[in-house]
C-alpha positions as CSV (number, residue, x, y, z in Angstrom):
1,M,56.6,80.4,81.3
2,S,55.7,77.0,82.7
3,L,54.3,74.4,80.3
4,P,52.5,71.2,81.0
5,T,54.7,68.1,81.4
6,D,52.8,66.4,78.6
7,T,53.6,69.1,76.0
8,R,54.4,67.8,72.5
9,F,56.3,69.5,69.7
10,L,54.5,69.5,66.3
11,V,55.7,70.5,62.8
12,L,53.1,71.4,60.2
13,P,52.8,73.5,57.1
14,K,52.7,77.2,57.9
15,E,49.4,77.8,56.1
16,L,47.7,75.3,58.3
17,I,48.6,76.9,61.7
18,D,45.7,79.4,61.7
19,S,43.1,76.8,60.8
20,L,44.1,74.4,63.6
21,E,42.6,76.3,66.5
22,P,41.6,74.1,69.5
23,P,37.9,73.0,69.3
24,A,35.5,74.9,71.5
25,D,34.3,71.8,73.3
26,G,37.9,70.8,74.2
27,K,37.6,67.4,72.5
28,S,40.1,66.0,70.1
29,R,39.2,66.4,66.5
30,F,41.6,63.5,65.5
31,L,40.0,60.6,63.7
32,R,41.1,57.0,64.6
33,L,41.2,55.1,61.3
34,P,42.9,51.9,59.9
35,H,46.2,52.7,58.2
36,P,46.0,51.9,54.4
37,R,49.1,49.7,54.4
38,T,49.1,47.9,57.8
39,G,45.4,48.1,58.8
40,L,46.5,49.2,62.3
41,P,44.7,52.2,63.9
42,A,46.4,55.5,63.3
43,L,45.5,59.2,63.8
44,F,44.3,61.6,61.1
45,L,43.1,65.2,61.4
46,P,40.3,66.4,59.2
47,K,40.7,70.0,58.0
48,T,37.8,72.3,57.1
49,A,37.4,73.3,53.5
50,D,40.0,75.7,52.3
51,S,40.8,74.5,48.8
52,P,39.5,76.2,45.7
53,D,37.1,73.3,45.0
54,G,35.6,73.8,48.5
55,R,36.4,70.3,49.8
56,D,37.8,69.3,53.1
57,S,41.3,67.7,53.4
58,I,42.9,65.2,55.8
59,L,46.3,65.3,57.6
60,E,48.2,62.3,58.8
61,L,49.9,62.4,62.2
62,H,53.5,61.1,62.2
63,S,55.6,60.5,65.4
64,I,59.3,60.5,64.9
65,S,61.3,59.1,67.8
66,P,65.1,59.5,68.2
67,D,67.4,56.4,68.2
68,E,68.9,57.6,71.5
69,P,67.1,59.2,74.5
70,R,66.6,62.9,73.8
71,S,64.9,65.8,75.6
72,W,63.4,69.1,74.5
73,F,64.4,72.4,76.1
74,M,62.2,75.5,76.0
75,G,63.0,78.4,78.3
76,D,63.2,76.9,81.8
77,N,61.2,73.8,80.8
78,I,62.7,70.4,80.1
79,F,60.6,67.7,78.4
80,S,61.9,64.2,78.6
81,D,60.0,63.0,75.6
82,G,62.3,63.9,72.7
83,S,59.9,62.7,70.0
84,L,58.7,65.0,67.3
85,L,55.2,65.0,65.8
86,M,54.4,66.0,62.2
87,L,51.2,66.6,60.2
88,T,51.2,66.0,56.5
89,R,48.4,65.8,53.9
90,I,47.2,62.4,52.9
91,D,45.1,61.5,49.8
92,P,41.7,60.3,51.1
93,V,41.7,57.6,48.4
94,F,44.3,55.7,50.4
95,L,42.2,55.9,53.6
96,L,39.2,54.4,51.7
97,I,41.2,51.3,50.6
98,P,40.9,49.2,53.9
99,I,37.4,50.4,54.4
100,I,36.1,49.4,51.0
101,L,38.1,46.1,50.9
102,S,36.5,45.1,54.3
103,V,33.1,44.8,52.6
104,Q,34.4,43.2,49.4
105,P,33.3,39.6,49.1
106,K,36.2,37.2,48.3
107,D,34.2,34.7,46.1
108,S,31.7,36.9,44.3
109,P,31.7,40.4,42.8
110,L,30.5,43.2,45.0
111,P,27.1,44.6,43.8
112,F,26.5,48.4,43.5
113,R,25.5,49.7,46.9
114,P,24.6,53.1,48.3
115,Y,27.4,55.2,50.0
116,D,26.0,55.1,53.5
117,D,25.4,51.3,53.3
118,L,29.1,50.7,52.5
119,F,30.3,52.7,55.4
120,E,27.8,51.3,57.9
121,E,28.8,47.7,57.1
122,A,32.5,48.6,57.2
123,D,32.0,50.3,60.5
124,A,30.4,47.2,61.9
125,K,33.2,44.9,60.6
126,L,36.2,47.0,61.5
127,N,35.1,48.7,64.6
128,S,34.9,45.8,67.1
129,G,37.0,47.0,70.0
130,C,39.0,49.5,67.9
131,N,36.9,52.6,68.4
132,L,37.4,53.7,64.8
133,D,35.8,56.9,63.4
134,I,34.7,55.4,60.0
135,I,31.3,57.1,60.0
136,A,32.8,60.5,60.8
137,L,35.2,60.0,57.9
138,S,32.3,59.3,55.5
139,R,30.9,62.8,56.3
140,L,33.9,64.6,54.8
141,S,33.4,66.0,51.3
142,C,36.9,65.0,50.2
143,V,36.1,61.4,51.0
144,Q,32.8,61.4,49.0
145,H,34.7,62.9,46.1
146,A,37.5,60.3,46.3
147,M,35.1,57.3,45.9
148,Q,35.2,57.7,42.1
149,Y,38.9,56.8,42.0
150,L,38.5,53.3,43.4
151,C,34.9,52.5,42.7
152,D,32.6,52.2,39.7
153,V,29.8,54.7,40.1
154,Q,26.2,54.3,39.1
155,D,23.5,57.0,39.3
156,V,20.4,55.1,40.5
157,T,18.2,58.2,40.8
158,E,18.9,61.9,41.0
159,D,19.4,61.6,44.7
160,L,20.9,58.1,45.0
161,V,24.4,57.1,43.8
162,A,25.7,53.5,44.2
163,Y,29.3,52.3,44.3
164,R,31.2,49.1,43.6
165,Y,34.9,48.5,44.3
166,S,37.1,48.4,41.2
167,Q,40.7,47.2,41.5
168,T,41.3,48.4,37.9
169,R,40.3,52.0,38.8
170,L,42.4,51.9,41.9
171,L,45.6,50.7,40.2
172,D,45.1,53.2,37.4
173,Y,44.9,55.9,40.0
174,A,48.0,54.6,41.7
175,Q,49.9,54.6,38.4
176,K,48.9,58.2,37.8
177,K,50.3,59.0,41.2
178,V,53.6,57.3,40.3
179,A,53.8,59.2,37.0
180,R,53.4,62.5,38.8
181,I,55.8,61.7,41.7
182,S,58.5,60.2,39.4
183,N,58.8,63.6,37.6
184,R,62.4,64.8,38.1
185,E,61.3,68.2,39.5
186,V,59.1,66.5,42.1
187,L,61.1,63.4,43.1
188,E,64.5,65.1,43.4
189,Q,63.1,67.5,46.0
190,S,64.0,64.6,48.3
191,R,67.7,64.6,49.0
192,A,67.5,61.1,50.5
193,I,66.2,59.7,47.2
194,V,68.8,61.6,45.1
195,R,71.5,60.1,47.3
196,R,70.1,56.6,46.9
197,L,69.9,56.9,43.1
198,A,73.5,58.2,43.1
199,A,74.6,55.3,45.3
200,E,73.1,52.9,42.8
201,G,75.1,54.4,40.0
202,L,72.1,55.8,38.2
203,M,73.2,59.5,38.2
204,E,76.2,58.9,36.0
205,E,76.3,60.1,32.4
206,G,74.8,57.8,29.9
207,E,72.4,56.1,32.3
208,D,69.3,58.1,31.3
209,S,67.0,55.1,30.7
210,L,68.0,53.4,33.9
211,L,67.7,56.6,35.9
212,A,64.1,57.0,34.6
213,A,63.3,53.5,35.7
214,G,65.0,54.2,39.0
215,R,62.7,57.3,39.5
216,I,59.6,55.2,38.7
217,K,60.6,52.5,41.2
218,A,61.3,55.1,43.9
219,A,57.9,56.6,43.2
220,C,56.3,53.1,43.4
221,Q,57.9,52.6,46.8
222,L,56.6,56.0,48.0
223,V,53.0,55.2,46.9
224,G,53.4,51.7,48.3
225,H,53.7,53.2,51.8
226,Y,49.9,53.6,51.6
227,L,49.0,50.3,49.8
228,P,48.4,46.8,51.2
229,S,51.3,44.5,50.2
230,E,49.1,42.7,47.5
231,L,48.2,45.9,45.8
232,M,51.8,47.1,46.0
233,G,53.0,44.0,44.2
234,M,50.4,44.6,41.5
235,L,51.5,48.2,41.1
236,C,55.2,47.2,40.7
237,A,54.3,44.4,38.3
238,A,52.9,47.1,35.9
239,Y,56.4,48.3,35.2
240,D,59.5,46.5,33.7
241,F,62.3,46.8,36.2
242,K,64.4,43.9,34.9
243,A,67.2,46.0,33.4
244,L,67.3,48.2,36.5
245,D,67.4,45.3,38.9
246,E,70.3,43.7,36.9
247,H,72.2,47.0,36.9
248,T,71.6,47.5,40.7
249,A,72.8,43.9,41.5
250,A,75.9,44.3,39.4
251,H,76.7,47.7,40.9
252,V,76.3,46.4,44.5
253,A,78.6,43.4,43.7
254,A,81.2,45.7,42.2
255,Q,81.1,48.1,45.2
256,T,81.3,45.1,47.6
257,A,84.4,43.8,45.8
258,L,86.1,47.2,46.2
259,I,85.7,47.3,49.9
260,A,86.2,43.6,50.6
261,P,89.2,43.1,53.0
262,T,92.4,41.7,51.5
263,T,92.7,38.0,52.0
264,M,96.3,37.5,50.6
265,S,98.5,35.6,53.0
266,K,101.7,37.2,54.3
267,K,105.1,35.5,54.6
268,P,106.0,34.8,58.2
269,T,108.5,37.2,59.7
270,K,112.0,36.2,60.9
271,K,110.9,36.6,64.5
272,A,107.9,34.4,63.9
273,Q,110.2,31.7,62.5
274,E,112.6,31.7,65.5
275,P,111.8,28.9,68.0
276,D,110.4,29.9,71.3
277,S,113.5,28.5,73.0
278,K,115.6,31.4,71.6
279,K,114.9,34.2,74.0
280,R,115.9,37.7,73.4
281,K,119.2,38.7,74.9
282,A,119.1,40.8,78.0
283,A,119.6,44.5,77.5
284,K,123.0,45.8,78.3
285,G,123.3,47.7,81.6
286,S,124.8,51.1,82.2
287,T,128.6,51.7,82.4
288,G,128.6,52.0,86.2
289,V,126.6,48.7,86.5
290,E,129.1,46.9,84.2
291,K,132.1,48.1,86.3
292,L,130.5,46.9,89.5
293,K,130.1,43.5,88.0
294,K,133.9,43.3,87.4
295,T,134.8,44.4,91.0
296,N,136.7,41.8,93.1
297,T,134.5,41.2,96.1
298,E,136.7,38.6,97.9
299,G,137.2,39.5,101.6
300,M,134.3,42.0,101.6
301,A,131.6,41.5,104.2
302,K,128.2,40.8,102.9
303,L,125.6,43.5,103.2
304,S,123.4,41.3,105.4
305,S,126.2,41.1,108.1
306,F,125.5,44.7,109.0
307,F,122.0,43.9,110.2
308,T,122.8,40.9,112.5
309,K,122.6,41.0,116.3
310,K,126.0,41.7,118.0
């Protein structure tokens, strides 16, 4: 079977495969949105409602590129692009952060505003030349539900709800995320994190309190992948990592000392002490060579005489 040369390989949860049929109009359903941490455009895929609460969900597209050139082989097809794509769920609260912050006045508190007004202003401010899908994002039910976790909510009328950004609400929500992720059964599903905690000496017996702090810090770093640097700093400041940081620094210093190269000087060898003028004696020749050296050559013609003109 021949495949297009621009074929890409995608990994996603098994339960999502059936729901990701190509759209009937042939157009991409991906949304181009600012990434919560960097603000740079990234791709996200909305998924139709399939949860028990009847809300939509959003998947983030990741591209994993190998360090060295790689290719994919499938049947008789070879694809020179060895990258791998992955789709993972993302909390819509994080996607709302750069959008809501874009309409947050720096010198005065933000008044309560209707939902549509917030997104229309954010679209006007963020969408210059970026072709972002902010309005399309606002139509998702999961996004409308997520507003309560980073905004104060005011019911103006039965049909009108207004919102105002609340940093306190957002940080409280982030800390709840940290508490859930730092749970041992959840966090230690990642072998990379377990190896890192072990490398820092936190998995040893008697280090329970430091291990708990290490799990919390690892959870903060995971949540921080979807927070701007300023909010990430505020999140970490909510926890006391002083004892953990001191332990980690001491452990790293001890490990460095163990693997440091030996700097002890060595005494010069006898050969190094001998002056250069004393050269090594020539190797003794074979028995036949030594006998030839002692042969009396007087009266013998030189070998060159046999090659002279007569």
